C-alpha positions, 0 to 999 in steps of 0.5 A: 471468505473475505480476507482483509490485509493491511498495515498496523493501525490502518483500521482493519479491526474497526472496519470488520466490526463496522461491517458486522454491526451494520450488516449482521446484527448477529455477529461474533468478533474473535481476536486471537490476541485475546485469551478467551477468544483464542480458546473459543476459536480453538474449541469451535465455540461460536454463538448459535445465532451468529451469521458472520464470524470476524476473525482478527489476527488469526494468522498468528496461529501456526495452523490457521490455514488448515483451521479456516479451510476445515471450518469453511468446508464444514460450516460454509452454509452456516456462517459467513467469515471475515478475516483480518491481519496486519501481515499479508495473509496471502504470504503465509501459504507455505506448508499446509493446505492451500486456501485457494478458491475459498476466499477473496483478498482485499488490501486496506490502505490509509486514506487517500485524497479522493477517499477522504473527500468521499469521491467515487471517480469513474476509473476504467483502465485504458481510459483517460482519467477525468481530472477533478476541477480546482477547489479549495476543499481539494487543496485543503484535504491534500494539505491535511494528508501532506502534514498528517499522512493517511493513517486514521488516528493522526489524520483525525487528531491533526496534532503534530505532537500526537503524530510524532508519538504515534509514529514512534510507537507504531514503529516500536510495536511493529518491530518488537511485537508483530515482526518478532512474533511472526518472523524469525529475526533475532537482531531486532536492533539492526532491523530498527536501524534499517527503518531509520535508514529507509526515509533517506533512500526513497525514490532512488534506486535501492542498492541491496549491497549498500543496505547490506554494507551499512547494516553489516549483514549478509546479502540474504539477511538484507533481502529477507528484512526488506521482504518482511517490511513489505509483508507487514505493509510498512514499505513497498518496492516498485520495479522497472518496466521492461519493453523491447523498444527500450533498453530497460534497467531490469533489476534494481527497484525503488522503495517507498513508505506507506507513511510519507510523514516519515520523510522530514527534510525533502519535500520533493521526495515526500511528494513523490512518495505520496504520489507513489502511495496513491498509485499503489492504492489505485492498482490494488483497488482495481486488482482486488475489486475489478480483477484487472492485473494492475502493476505499478512500475517506473521507467529507466533505461541503461542511459539513465533516462527515468520517469517516476511511475508507469501504471499498466493494466493487463500488461498494457501501459495505461499512463505515466507520471513524472513528479516535479515539485516546482518546475513547469518545464516538461520532462525530456525523459517523459517525452522520450518514453512517450514517443517510444512506448505505447503509453496513452496518457502522460502526466507531469505533476507539480506541487503548485496549485491550480495548474492544468495545461496541455503541453504537447502530449503531456498534461501538466497538472497540480498534484492535489487535483490529480490525486483527488481524481483517483481512489 
């Protein structure tokens, strides 16, 4: 089977139906949220000529793992199966039979600069990234995603009023439909307050105690709520990289959102979040499709020296990225970690256009060109 997980309104249903309609003329789409489809699922009523079954949101069924396991084991020669869901499907392995060995899991993300450009860049972990050349198209696509984000609807509409309404509705439906249905959270109003707080805490160390105090909840509740937001692909955390050659900070993560347009009044934080998303998408792509063990971390030691991002492949550093929205002065911290860790490639990104210079061991490059060189 193939599982496709991703954020609400990222295009999972559209992709599943596109795959069915364009590759399997005889297919059956079944949505757990639609009562007649739900009855067909529970009673195993499938079209006789169907070659692929498309299950949407079936993880809302409490016994979904055992259901799919039994169906796959019995009918694997008859049907191909594609399963989509807003929450992370692989989170719900607790209890029941495991589906391990019966599916591949892919994460569908919002559009990136390279994807919107339809660029297929040759990316090999450990090798230098072939940076895209300067161009008005790259700059225009980057600016488009900067304004409207990567989610398909607002990106295609390109209307600021629609973006505001879409963002509000997405948050409300996430909290009052998806999370309420799948997670045992009673205080939804406080969870909504947490969502409102997060854009102001992006890019800096995330203190769980500070979150707990601001929401007037206990430590366990605050931690659980953040895990829930991650499992629904609303936010993601990255953790400090640990190495014996540096006195690494070990615990506190940094947090980012999949929709960077929620950051309204801090262009530096917004650019850093946009870069974080693109690097996460790169890691997930290489993990899901190529089998590499990819990690996105940041660098910070006990003396406060910090570099925004470090990408590793199979536990080996690949490249580090520092984001400086306007400065062309190379970060001392980037050079510091570059001399102490075996990091093959060092990049510093700037919001300025048409920049690409090598300064010592660091490549200073425009953010739009760097992001267009990823996936």
